[in-house]
C-alpha positions in Angstrom: 122.1 240.7 148.6 121.0 244.1 147.2 117.3 244.8 146.8 116.8 247.1 143.7 113.7 248.7 142.3 112.8 251.2 139.6 109.6 253.2 139.2 108.3 255.1 136.2 105.4 257.5 136.8 104.1 259.0 133.6 101.2 261.2 132.5 100.8 264.0 130.0 104.1 266.0 129.8 105.3 264.4 133.0 107.9 261.6 133.3 109.4 260.7 136.7 112.0 258.0 137.3 112.9 256.8 140.8 115.5 254.2 141.4 116.2 252.5 144.8 118.8 250.2 146.2 118.6 248.8 149.7 116.2 251.6 150.7 118.3 254.5 149.3 116.3 256.3 146.6 117.3 258.8 143.9 115.9 260.1 140.7 117.2 260.5 137.2 115.9 263.0 134.7 114.5 261.5 131.5 112.0 263.8 129.8 108.7 262.6 128.3 108.4 262.0 124.5 107.6 265.1 122.4 104.0 263.8 122.2 103.8 264.3 126.0 103.2 260.6 126.8 105.8 258.0 127.5 109.6 258.3 127.9 111.9 259.9 125.5 114.4 257.1 126.2 113.2 253.6 125.0 113.7 250.4 126.9 116.5 249.2 124.6 118.5 252.3 125.2 118.1 251.9 129.0 119.0 248.2 128.8 122.2 249.1 127.0 122.8 251.9 129.5 122.4 249.3 132.3 125.1 247.2 130.7 127.4 250.1 130.2 126.8 251.4 133.8 127.3 248.0 135.4 130.6 247.4 133.6 131.8 250.9 134.4 131.0 250.6 138.1 132.4 247.1 138.3 135.7 248.1 136.8 136.3 250.5 139.7 135.1 247.9 142.2 137.4 245.2 140.8 140.3 247.6 140.3 140.2 248.6 144.0 140.6 244.9 144.9 143.8 244.8 142.8 145.1 248.2 144.0 144.8 249.6 140.5 144.0 253.3 140.2 141.5 253.8 137.3 141.5 257.3 135.8 138.7 256.9 133.3 136.3 254.3 131.8 134.4 254.5 128.5 131.9 251.8 127.6 130.0 251.7 124.3 127.2 249.2 124.0 125.4 248.4 120.8 122.9 245.8 119.6 119.7 245.2 117.6 116.0 244.7 118.2 113.8 243.2 115.5 110.9 245.0 113.9 108.3 242.8 115.5 107.1 243.9 119.0 108.3 241.5 121.6 111.5 240.4 119.9 114.5 240.2 122.3 117.7 242.1 121.8 120.3 240.4 119.5 124.0 240.8 118.7 124.8 242.9 121.8 128.4 243.9 121.9 130.3 246.3 124.0 133.7 248.0 123.7 135.7 249.4 126.6 138.6 251.8 127.1 140.1 251.9 130.5 142.9 254.3 131.5 144.6 253.2 134.7 147.9 253.4 136.6 149.1 249.9 135.8 150.9 247.9 133.1 148.7 247.3 130.0 148.6 243.6 130.7 147.2 244.1 134.2 144.6 246.5 132.8 143.5 244.0 130.2 143.3 241.3 132.8 141.2 243.5 135.0 138.9 244.3 132.0 138.5 240.6 131.1 137.9 239.6 134.7 135.3 242.4 135.1 133.3 241.0 132.1 132.9 237.7 134.0 131.6 239.3 137.2 129.4 242.1 135.7 125.9 241.4 137.1 123.8 242.9 134.3 125.9 241.1 131.7 125.6 237.8 133.6 121.8 238.4 134.0 121.4 238.6 130.2 123.7 235.7 129.5 121.4 233.4 131.6 117.7 232.9 131.4 116.2 235.1 134.0 112.6 234.9 135.1 110.6 238.1 134.7 107.1 238.0 136.2 104.2 240.4 135.9 103.2 240.4 139.6 100.0 242.4 139.5 97.9 244.7 137.4 95.4 247.4 138.5 93.1 249.1 136.0 91.6 252.5 136.9 88.6 253.6 134.7 88.0 257.3 134.4 
């Protein structure tokens, strides 16, 4: 089992993102909004990036199990969010292009199989509990 965490630390003109899996941390650069507060990337964009990244990485993982050499992967994810705050994403679709050293039928089979084992896709397809574990207010 992998233990994964993400941290955002934000203040005026400062936005730091730290990701960690099984104790191995790294950062990605996402600048703050032009106003100086918040992230220039919104949660929906990052959710869709998570879907694209998961599928991309899983194609390589699953291809290796089948001894298929993958040369490139392109994943495009799109969907909608309602205008009312709190509305969940709807109509999420994704399109994939995989270039690999294998017959087309084998590549298509790999792509369809990967869709069934992609963890982020499967997390969204099932009801997943998300809990606000604690809050801490600091008055200045």
